[in-house]
N, C-alpha and C positions, 0 to 999 in steps of 0.2 A: 468826612467832616465837612459840613457846609459852612460857608463864610458869607454872612450878610446877604442872604437871598441869591446866592450864586452869581454875584457880580464878578466880572473878569478881574484877574490879578492886577492888571495895569490900572484899573479904576480904584481898587482897594489900596494900592500903594499911596494914594493921596490923603488917606485919613484913617485907615483901619487901625483900631486899637488905641486911638487917641481922642480925648474929649477936650476941645479948645477951652471950654469954660472951667476946666480945672487948672488952667494956666493963664488966667487973666484974658481969655479970649484969643490968645495967640493962635493964628492959623497953623503955623508949624510948631512942633514941639520945641521948647527951649532946651539948651544943654544943661543938664543937671550936674554941675561940677561941685559935688559934695562927697565927702568920704562917708559921712554918717547921717542918719535920719532920726528926728525926734519922735518919741512915743507920746501918745495922748495921756497915757497913764501906765503904771507899772504892770497891771494885768495885761494890757495890750502888748507890751514888750515881752512878757513871759509867753504869751500865745504865739507871737511871731517867731520866737526862737524854737518853740515846740514844733512848729511846722517846718522851719528851716532845717532842723536836725532830725526830722522823722519821728519825733516822739508822739506826734498826733497826725492823723490824716485830715486833709482838707475837707471841708463840707462841700457838697455839690455847688459849683459856681463860685466858690470862695477864691479870692485873689490874695496870696500871702502878702503881709505887710512889709514895708521897706525897713531894712535894718542897717545895712552897711554895703558900700558899693562893690565889695568883693563877693557879696552874696546876691545882691540885686540892685538895679538902678532903673529909673523910669525910661531912659533912652534905650537901654538894652532890652527891656521888656517890650516896649512898643515895636522895636526892630524885630525881635524874635517872633512876635505875633504876625508881623507882615511877611517875614521869610517863610513861615509855615504855610502861608496861603498858596505859594507856588506849587507845592506838591501835595496839598491837602494833608499836611503832616499834623499830627496831634500837638507837637511842640517842636521847638528848636532852641539851640544854644549858640551864643556868639563867643568867639575866642579872639585872643590877641594876634593870632596868625593862623594860616592854614595848617602848619605843622603842629601847633598847639592843639588844634581840633583833631587832627589825625592821630597824634601820639596819645592823647587822652582817651580817644575812642578805643584804640587797640588795648591800652593798658587796663581799661575798665572791663573789657570782655575776654581777655586772654590771660591765662595764668601760667606760671612756670611749668615746664613740661609739655605745654600745648603748642600747636603749630598754626601759623597763618599760611594759607596758600594765596599767592599774589600774582597778578599779571606782571609781565615785564615786556616793554619798559614802563616805568612809572616816573612821576616827578622825582627829580634827583634827591630832594630831602627825604621823601618817603622811602626811596631805595636805601639811603644811608641809615635811616632809623631801623628799617626791617632787617637789614643785613649786618649792621655793625653795632647798634645800640641794644636792640631787643635781645640778642643772644647773651648779653651780659647778665640778663635776669632769667636765664634758663628757658627762653622761648625761641622757637625755631621759625624760619620762613622757608617755604618751598616755592621756587619760581617756575612759572609756566608761561611761555610766550602768549601774549595777548592775540586775539583774533579767532579765526574760524575753528582752529583745532583745540582751543583752550578747554572746551567742555569735555572732549574725549579724554584728554590727559588728566583733567580734574577727576573724572569718574574712575580712572585707573588708580589714582592716588587714594581716593576714598574707599576703594575696594580692598586696599591693603589692610591686613590685620593691625590693630593698635596704631592706626595712622595718627591719632592725636590732633586732628584738624578741628579747630574751634571757630575759625573765621576764614571766609573767602573774601579777599580784598581785591576789587576790580576797579581799574581806571579805564573808562571807556568813553570816548575814543582814547587810545593810549597816547601818552606823551613821549616822544614826538611823532610816532609812526602813524597815528590816526587809525590804528587797527581797532575794529569794533568787536566786542565780546558779547555773546548772547546772554542777556540777563535772565530771561525766563527759564532757559535750560539750566543755567547755574542755580537758580532758585530751586528748581525741581530736584536737583542732586543734593542740595543742602537739606531739603526737607526729608528726602528718602534716606539719607545716611545719618542725619542727626536724630537725636532722641529728645524726649521731653526733659530728661535730666541733663543731657549734654547736647543742646542744640548747636547747630553750625550756623553762624550768623553771616548773612550776605551784606557786605558793606561796599558802597559804590562811591568812588570819587567822581563827582559830577561837575567838576570845575569847567571842563572844556565846552560842554553843551548846555549846562544848566544856568539858571533855572528855566530858561525860555524854551529850548528845543528838546529837552529830555527831562523826564521826571521819574527817576528809578523807583520811588516809593509807590507810585501808581502802578508800576509793573510788578510789585511784590517785594522789592528789596527791603531789608530790615532797617538799614540806616544809610543816609547819604551824608557825605562830607564835602565841604567846599573850601577852597582858598578864596575867601571873599575879597581878597586883594584884587582878584582878576576881574571878571565881568560884572560881578555884583557891585564892587567898588567902582571899577570902570574908568577911573581918572588918574591912575598911577600916583595917587597922593595919600594912600593909607595902606596899612597891612592888617589883615584880619582873617578869621576863619569862621566856619559855621558847621553845625551838625543838625540834621533834621531826622525825626522819626517818632515812634510812639513813646509816651511818657515812661512806660515800663523799662524800655531799653536805654532811654536817655538819662534816667535817674542816676545810675552809677557813674555816667560820664559827668553829670552835673556835680556829683560828689567830688570827683577828681578835680574839676575846675575850681570848686570852692576852696579846696585844700592847696592845690598848686598855685592858685591865684592868677591863672592865665586867661582871664576874661578880657574882652576888649574894653577900652576906656570909654567913658560917656561921650567924648567928642568924636571918637571913631564911630560909635554907634549912630551919632547924629549925622555924620557924613554918609554913612551907609544908607540911612533913611532917605537922604537927598538923592543918592544914586539909584535906589530902587524905583524912584519915580520915572526914570528914563531907561531902565535896563532893557525893556522890550524894544524901544525905538533904537537904542544903540546897537543891540545885537542883530537886529534885522538889517540895519544899514551896513554893519560890518560884514554880514553874510552876503549881501548883494555885491559889495565890493570884492569879497573873496572869490565869488563865482566868476566874476569878470577876469580877475587876476589868474585864476586857474586856467581859463581858456587861453590867455596870453602865454602862460608858461608851457602849455602843451604844444605850442607852435615853435618853441625855441629849440634849435638844434643842440645847444649846449646843455639842455635839461634832459637828463636821462630818465627820470621817473618823478611823478607827482603823487604825493600821498594826501588824499582828501576824500571825505565821505562821498560816495556816489561815483568815484573814479577808480575804485579798486576792482576786485573780482566779483562774480555773481553772488557768492555766498556772503561776502562782506556787504554787498548791496542789500541783500535780503535782511540781514541783521539790522542794518541802519534803518531801513524802511519800517521795520517792525517796532522799533523802540525810540525813534527820533522823529521830530516834526520839521527838522531843518538840517542844514549841512554845517553850520557854524562858520567860523572865520579863522581857524588855524590851518595853515598849509605847510607841509614839509615837502621838500623836493631835493633830488640828487643832481649835482652838477657832474658833467662828464669830467673825469679826472679824479681829484682827491682833495685833500685839505688845502693845498696851495691854491687850487682853482676856486674853492669855496671862499677862502680868505680874500681873494682878489675881488670877488663879487661883494663881500661884506665891506671891504674897504672902499668900494666905489660908490655906494649909495650916498645920495646927497640929502634926500628928504627923510627917508625911513631912518629910524633911530637904531643904531647898533647897541642893543641892550637886551638883557634877559627880562623875564616876566611876560605877561600876555593879558589880553582882554581890555587894555586901555583904549582911550579914544585915538591915540596916535599909533601909527604902524611901527612895530618893532621887528627887528631881524636879528638872528643870532645863530651860533654854531653849537648844536647840542653836544657833540663829541668832546669839545674842549671847554665848554661852558657849563650848561645846566646839568649835564650827565657825566661830567669829567671824573667823578669819584668812582665810576664803574670800571671794573677790570676789562682788559681787552676781550676776554672770554665772555663776560657779561654783555658787553656791547654787541658782540657778534650774535649772541643769543637773542638780543633785543632788536637786531637789524638796524643798529645805529652805526653809521660809517663816517669817515672824515669828509665825504662828499656831500653829506646832508646839511641842508639849511632849513631852519624853521622860521616861519613868518606869521606874526600875529597882526591881522589886518585891522586898521583903524577906520575912522569915519571921514577921513579927508576925501576930497573929490577923487574918484577912482582913476580918472585920466592922469592925474598927477602921480599917483602911486605907480601906475603901470609904466609911465614914461621913466620914472626914476629906476624902477627895476629893469626895464629894457636896456637902458644905457649901461647899467652895472653888469648885466649879463653879457653885453657886447664885448666886455673886456676879456672874456675867456674864449672868444672865437678865434 
C-alpha cells in the first residue's frame, strides 16, 4: 500500500488523513467531543447504517459516514490512517487500552476448543488473559519460551495430531527478557500447517520495538498489536491500544470493538496524533541513551547479566538483525544476589522513576518478578527466565550522563 507518493512516515504524521479546510482551516485536527453525528437526510442515515452493519459493501474509495462515536469518530479515523502508515497496513483500529486490543483480537479469531501458542514471557496482562481468562471460554494456551528455540518447539506442537492451534501469539522482543523470536520462520510454519478452511494466524505484539524499529506486517505477520500507551503515546499521560493489519482480518476485531465499546476516546485519539509527530525522534534518542547505559552496566561488577538486543548470543543477534532496524530502549539486567539486592538498587535511584510501564519520555525502573509479572507462578517465572535479581529499565530522553550517574550511584549500594 502506497501512502502519498512514498513520503516517509515521519513526514506523513504531520497531516496525513486530514484536510484543514474541513475544520475551519485549523492546522491540527480539533477534538471532536460528540457522541452522535447529524445526517443530511434519512436516506444518508440509512446508507451509513447499512455500511456499518455489513448489509452493503463500500464502493471503491467510499468513506463510511459518521454515525456515533462508539462506531466511528473523526479523531480516531485520522489516527488510524496515520498508524497504518508505519507498517504499510491496509487498516488499523484504536482501542481504550493495549489489553482491549489484545483480548479483542484473540476473541475475534479463536473459538472454544481451539488453542493459542504463545511466547513466554509476555506482558503480565496478556499472560493473565491467556492463562486465566481464556480457559473460562473453552480456549487453551500452550506456552513456549521466547527466543531461538521457539520455532523448533512450535513445529513439534503443530506436528501433533488434532493440535487445535488457531493462533501463534508472539511478543518479540519478549517482556522483560528481550529474547527475540524469528518471525519469518514462525510464519512459514503457520502457513505450512494451516489450511484455507482453518488458517493459523500469526499475531505479533510489537510494543517494544514498534513502530519505528520493527514492522512485523512487512515481514509477513497477519496482525500486529500495540499497547499505544507506551512508545506511540510516549508521555505517560494516556492509556490506549492499537491493532494493524488487512481489512479482512480486522473486520471481526472491529465488530468486537463496536459491541464491546472498548475504543479509545476522541481526546485520547487527539493526544496520540500529537505523539505520533515525535515518535521517531523520541525512540531514536531513547535508543542512543540505552546503548550508552548498556556499556556502563557491562562494566559493573554487581551486574551479572545484561539482556539487550545485540548483547545476547549469535543466534539472537542473527534474528535481531534480520527483523529489526534498531535495538530499542528496554534493558533488563540481573544483579548479583537476589531480590534484596535488586530492591536496594530500586530504592536508591534518585532521578529514575520507580514505576511500571515503559516507552515514556522519563526513565522508569521496576522489578518484574514482584510487579509487572507477579501473577505468574514460580514455575512459570522459571520457565520464562524471570528471577528476583532481574531489574527492567525503560530509558527516557533525559541527558544520558544524568541517567548513568543515577544508576551508577544506585548500583554502588550493592557492592
